[in-house]
C-alpha positions in Angstrom: 83.7 222.5 -91.5 81.2 223.3 -88.7 84.1 222.8 -86.2 86.2 225.4 -88.0 83.3 227.8 -88.0 82.8 227.6 -84.3 86.5 227.9 -83.5 86.7 231.1 -85.5 83.3 232.2 -84.1 84.4 231.8 -80.5 87.7 233.6 -81.1 85.9 236.5 -82.9 83.3 236.8 -80.1 86.0 236.9 -77.5 88.0 239.5 -79.4 85.0 241.8 -80.1 83.8 241.6 -76.5 87.3 242.3 -75.3 87.5 245.4 -77.5 84.0 246.4 -76.3 84.9 246.2 -72.6 88.2 247.9 -73.1 86.4 250.9 -74.7 83.7 250.9 -72.1 86.2 251.3 -69.3 87.6 254.3 -71.2 84.1 255.8 -71.7 84.8 255.8 -75.4 82.1 256.0 -78.1 84.1 253.4 -80.0 82.4 250.9 -77.6 79.2 251.4 -79.7 81.0 250.0 -82.8 82.0 246.8 -81.0 78.6 246.5 -79.3 76.9 246.8 -82.7 79.3 244.3 -84.4 78.4 241.8 -81.6 74.7 242.5 -81.5 74.0 242.9 -85.3 76.3 240.2 -86.6 78.1 237.8 -84.3 75.4 237.0 -81.7 72.6 236.2 -84.3 74.9 234.1 -86.4 75.4 231.4 -83.8 73.0 228.9 -85.5 73.8 229.9 -89.1 75.6 226.6 -89.9 72.1 225.0 -89.7 70.6 227.4 -92.2 70.1 225.8 -95.6 68.3 228.5 -97.6 69.1 232.1 -96.8 67.6 235.5 -97.7 67.0 238.6 -95.6 63.9 239.9 -97.3 61.0 238.9 -99.5 62.6 240.9 -102.4 66.2 239.7 -101.8 67.9 236.9 -103.5 67.4 233.5 -101.9 70.4 231.2 -102.0 71.9 228.0 -100.6 74.2 228.9 -97.8 77.2 226.7 -97.5 79.2 226.0 -94.3 82.3 226.7 -96.3 81.1 230.3 -96.9 80.4 230.7 -93.2 84.0 229.6 -92.4 85.3 232.1 -94.9 83.2 234.8 -93.3 84.5 234.1 -89.8 88.1 233.9 -91.1 87.7 237.3 -92.8 86.3 238.8 -89.6 89.3 237.3 -87.7 91.8 238.8 -90.1 90.2 242.2 -90.1 90.1 242.2 -86.2 93.7 241.1 -86.0 94.8 243.8 -88.5 92.8 246.5 -86.7 94.3 245.5 -83.4 97.9 245.7 -84.7 97.4 248.8 -86.7 95.6 250.7 -83.9 98.2 249.7 -81.4 101.0 251.0 -83.7 99.2 254.3 -84.2 98.6 254.8 -80.4 102.2 253.9 -79.7 103.5 256.5 -82.3 101.0 259.3 -81.7 99.7 258.7 -78.2 96.2 258.1 -77.1 95.5 261.6 -76.0 93.9 262.9 -72.7 90.5 261.3 -73.1 89.4 258.6 -70.6 86.7 257.9 -68.1 87.8 260.6 -65.7 87.5 263.2 -68.5 84.0 262.0 -69.1 83.1 262.3 -65.4 84.7 265.8 -65.2 82.4 267.1 -68.0 79.4 265.8 -66.0 80.6 267.8 -63.0 81.7 270.9 -64.9 80.0 274.2 -63.9 80.7 275.7 -67.4 77.5 276.1 -69.3 78.9 278.0 -72.3 77.1 276.9 -75.5 73.8 275.8 -74.1 71.9 278.7 -75.5 73.6 278.2 -78.9 72.5 274.5 -78.9 68.9 275.6 -78.0 68.9 277.9 -81.1 70.4 275.2 -83.3 67.7 272.8 -82.2 64.9 275.3 -82.6 65.9 275.9 -86.2 64.3 272.5 -86.9 61.0 274.2 -86.4 61.6 275.8 -89.8 60.9 272.4 -91.4 57.6 272.1 -89.5 56.4 275.6 -90.5 57.3 274.9 -94.2 55.3 271.7 -94.1 52.4 273.4 -92.3 52.3 276.1 -94.9 51.8 273.5 -97.6 49.5 271.0 -95.8 47.8 273.1 -93.1 46.2 271.1 -90.4 46.5 268.0 -92.6 50.1 267.7 -91.3 48.5 266.3 -88.1 46.3 263.9 -90.0 47.4 262.3 -93.2 51.0 263.4 -93.5 53.3 260.4 -94.0 56.9 259.5 -94.8 56.5 259.8 -98.5 55.0 263.3 -98.1 58.0 264.2 -96.0 60.5 262.9 -98.4 58.9 264.6 -101.5 57.7 267.8 -100.0 60.6 269.2 -97.9 63.0 271.7 -99.5 66.7 271.1 -99.4 67.2 273.5 -96.4 64.4 271.9 -94.5 65.7 268.4 -95.0 69.1 269.5 -93.9 67.8 271.2 -90.7 65.6 268.2 -89.9 68.5 265.8 -89.9 71.8 267.5 -89.2 70.5 269.8 -86.4 68.9 266.9 -84.6 72.1 265.0 -84.7 74.3 267.9 -83.6 72.1 268.5 -80.5 71.5 264.9 -79.5 73.9 264.8 -76.6 72.4 268.0 -75.2 69.5 266.0 -73.7 71.9 263.9 -71.7 73.8 266.9 -70.4 70.6 268.6 -69.3 69.5 265.5 -67.5 72.8 264.9 -65.8 72.8 268.5 -64.6 69.5 267.9 -62.9 67.5 270.0 -65.5 64.9 267.2 -65.8 62.1 269.5 -67.1 64.3 271.0 -69.8 65.7 267.6 -70.8 62.1 266.2 -71.0 61.0 269.1 -73.0 63.8 268.7 -75.5 63.2 264.9 -75.8 59.5 265.5 -76.4 60.4 268.0 -79.1 62.5 265.2 -80.8 59.6 262.8 -80.4 57.0 265.2 -81.8 59.2 266.1 -84.8 59.7 262.4 -85.5 56.0 261.5 -85.2 54.7 264.5 -87.1 57.3 264.8 -89.9 58.5 261.3 -89.9 62.1 260.6 -90.7 64.8 258.2 -89.7 65.0 256.5 -86.3 68.6 257.6 -86.0 68.1 261.0 -84.3 66.0 259.2 -81.6 68.7 256.5 -81.2 71.5 259.1 -80.9 69.5 260.8 -78.1 69.3 257.5 -76.2 72.9 256.3 -76.7 74.6 258.7 -74.1 72.0 257.6 -71.5 72.6 253.8 -72.1 76.3 254.0 -72.3 76.7 256.7 -69.7 74.9 254.5 -67.3 77.2 251.6 -68.0 80.4 253.8 -67.9 79.5 255.1 -64.4 78.2 251.8 -63.0 80.1 249.6 -60.6 78.9 246.5 -62.5 80.3 247.4 -65.9 80.8 243.8 -67.1 77.3 242.6 -66.0 75.5 245.6 -67.6 77.6 245.3 -70.8 76.6 241.7 -71.2 73.0 242.5 -70.4 73.0 245.2 -73.1 74.5 242.9 -75.7 72.0 240.1 -75.1 69.0 242.3 -74.8 69.5 244.0 -78.1 66.8 242.0 -79.9 64.1 243.5 -77.7 65.6 247.0 -78.2 65.7 246.5 -81.9 62.1 245.4 -82.0 61.1 248.6 -80.1 63.0 250.7 -82.6 61.5 248.8 -85.5 58.1 249.6 -84.1 59.0 253.3 -84.2 59.9 252.9 -87.8 56.5 251.2 -88.4 54.8 254.2 -86.8 56.7 256.6 -89.0 55.5 254.8 -92.1 51.9 255.0 -91.1 49.9 257.9 -92.5 47.9 259.9 -89.9 47.5 260.0 -86.2 44.5 257.7 -86.1 46.5 254.9 -87.6 49.4 255.6 -85.2 47.2 255.6 -82.1 45.6 252.3 -83.2 49.1 250.9 -83.6 50.0 252.0 -80.0 46.9 250.3 -78.7 47.9 247.1 -80.3 51.6 247.5 -79.4 52.3 244.1 -78.0 50.6 242.1 -80.7 52.2 244.1 -83.5 55.6 243.9 -82.0 55.7 240.1 -81.3 53.0 238.4 -83.4 52.3 240.5 -86.5 53.7 239.8 -89.9 53.7 243.5 -90.8 57.4 244.1 -90.9 57.9 244.4 -87.1 60.5 241.7 -86.9 63.9 243.2 -86.3 65.7 243.3 -89.6 69.1 244.4 -88.3 70.5 241.0 -87.6 69.2 239.8 -91.1 71.7 242.1 -92.7 74.4 239.5 -92.3 72.8 237.3 -95.0 73.7 240.0 -97.6 77.3 239.7 -96.3 77.2 235.9 -96.7 75.9 236.3 -100.2 78.6 238.7 -101.2 81.3 236.3 -99.9 79.7 233.3 -101.7 79.2 235.1 -105.0 82.1 237.5 -104.9 83.9 236.2 -108.0 80.8 236.7 -110.1 80.1 240.3 -109.0 82.1 242.6 -111.3 81.2 245.8 -109.5 82.8 244.7 -106.2 86.4 245.0 -105.0 87.2 248.3 -106.7 87.4 250.5 -103.5 84.8 252.9 -104.9 83.2 253.3 -101.5 86.5 254.2 -99.9 87.3 256.6 -102.7 83.9 258.2 -102.3 84.7 258.6 -98.6 88.0 260.3 -99.5 85.9 262.9 -101.5 83.3 263.4 -98.6 84.1 267.1 -98.7 83.0 267.4 -102.4 79.2 267.5 -102.8 78.1 265.5 -105.8 76.2 268.4 -107.4 79.5 270.4 -107.5 81.4 267.5 -109.2 80.8 268.1 -112.9 83.7 265.9 -114.0 82.7 262.9 -111.9 85.7 262.7 -109.6 83.5 261.3 -106.8 82.3 257.7 -107.4 78.5 257.1 -107.1 77.1 255.7 -103.9 78.3 252.2 -103.5 75.4 251.4 -101.1 73.0 251.5 -104.1 75.3 249.0 -105.9 75.2 246.6 -103.0 71.5 246.9 -102.8 71.1 246.1 -106.5 73.2 243.0 -106.1 71.2 241.6 -103.2 67.8 242.9 -104.2 67.9 242.9 -108.0 65.2 244.9 -109.7 64.8 247.3 -106.8 66.4 250.6 -105.8 67.7 251.5 -102.3 70.8 251.5 -100.1 72.2 248.3 -98.5 74.1 248.1 -95.2 75.4 244.5 -95.0 77.0 244.9 -91.6 80.5 246.5 -91.0 82.4 243.5 -92.3 80.0 243.1 -95.3 80.6 246.6 -96.5 84.4 246.2 -96.2 84.3 242.9 -98.1 82.1 244.2 -100.9 84.3 247.2 -101.4 87.7 245.7 -100.9 87.5 241.9 -100.9 90.4 240.3 -99.1 92.6 243.4 -99.6 91.1 245.2 -96.6 94.2 246.9 -95.2 93.3 250.4 -96.5 90.0 250.2 -94.8 91.6 248.9 -91.6 94.0 251.9 -91.7 91.0 254.3 -92.1 89.2 252.8 -89.1 92.3 252.8 -87.0 93.0 256.5 -87.8 89.4 257.3 -86.9 89.7 255.6 -83.5 92.9 257.5 -82.9 91.2 260.8 -83.9 88.3 260.0 -81.6 90.6 260.0 -78.6 92.4 263.2 -79.8 89.3 265.2 -80.7 86.9 264.5 -77.8 89.2 266.4 -75.2 88.9 269.5 -77.5 85.3 269.8 -76.2 84.2 270.5 -72.7 81.1 270.6 -70.5 77.8 271.1 -72.5 79.4 270.8 -75.9 81.3 267.6 -75.0 78.2 265.4 -74.9 76.9 266.3 -78.4 80.4 265.6 -79.7 80.4 262.2 -77.9 76.9 261.4 -79.3 78.1 262.3 -82.8 80.9 259.8 -82.6 78.6 257.2 -81.1 76.2 257.7 -83.9 78.9 257.3 -86.5 80.2 254.1 -84.9 76.7 252.7 -84.5 76.0 253.1 -88.2 79.4 251.7 -89.1 78.5 248.6 -87.3 75.4 248.3 -89.5 77.6 248.8 -92.6 76.8 252.5 -93.3 80.0 254.5 -93.3 79.9 257.4 -95.8 76.8 259.2 -94.6 77.5 259.0 -90.9 81.1 260.1 -91.4 79.8 263.2 -93.2 77.4 264.0 -90.4 80.2 263.5 -87.9 82.6 265.8 -89.6 80.0 268.6 -90.2 78.6 268.2 -86.7 82.0 268.5 -85.1 82.8 271.6 -87.2 79.6 273.3 -86.0 80.2 272.4 -82.4 83.8 273.6 -82.6 82.6 276.9 -84.0 80.0 277.2 -81.3 82.7 276.5 -78.6 85.1 279.1 -80.1 82.4 281.8 -80.3 80.9 281.2 -76.9 84.3 281.1 -75.3 85.3 284.3 -77.0 82.0 286.0 -75.8 82.6 284.7 -72.3 86.1 286.0 -72.1 85.0 289.4 -73.5 82.4 289.7 -70.7 85.1 289.0 -68.2 
């Protein structure tokens, strides 16, 4: 059985790395998906046949992991990858890939068109509304004992919206400023991101989305694409630890505790037992559990997550008849961590398996259409507005690699709509001045 595991494992690694390098050479944000699949799932699973007792977390189920389950997992991954390759090739053959490639990416870096930069500044500054709302409630205490729970429970709906969506929409703006030589402005915007994060807490995701264009832009424009791509994949563990440290800082209450954590950065990062170990790669154990116990889990295999995705345009509060299924991520969490409440992201393939089982073709079609639309939509944006659009796609694909699909897809669609509106208005205003 171990031999079969490693045969499928090697084939899957080769396929994913091939897809990754192909997208890198096209400067496509889809490369982030395949990087994530390799770094979050495939690379850490090399020694999994020698794991007897598995469990990701202190509160998760602990189970005996069989080699037979691991073979089924790798077979599932192989079949999904094969179906995706065939489906995407058919779609590209029928509809065309579009005009987007590495040269288009480079052209936007060199474009002198700056329409939209002031609109992005305004969108970003709207995040300050959230800070002033919190400051009006807590006063100077916001700089002292304000923690993540306070943020979650104290912010109004509009503040929560501005604090998340606006940061995502403007993420690629930092990279554009830096690439245009506006280093001071780029540094100022990044410090703004960092302060909002450290003061108001929140997800690591806006910070990651700011960094993604820098990391992948460097690889895209490098003469050593293959070498840097491999280095990125194999250095992910250290990157994940650093990001986990940022999450640890977020959850601390007050600046004194955060400064103390900074002073003990190295020890906390590598030797502490205080939740600083990277938990991204451990998500695969939820996937294994779902495969091993699939026949016993009645709530799986009903396509409720895919159906929820189809109703992404319908807010749950405006759905009195219950057309939109409840969040399937809570159901996956309840299965793997019984007795607790939260959302579970069991890697890209784990989410597909939990929702569809072995009948994964509808999901493959969705992913294939999304990759096609990526190549068709990106050329619709240019210059300053292109990079926020690229970053939004990169964010969606990064989260999909973790197994979160619905939320990032909503952010992507809404963000692209805002950017498109900004582009149309600024182009109209520019033409009117001429």
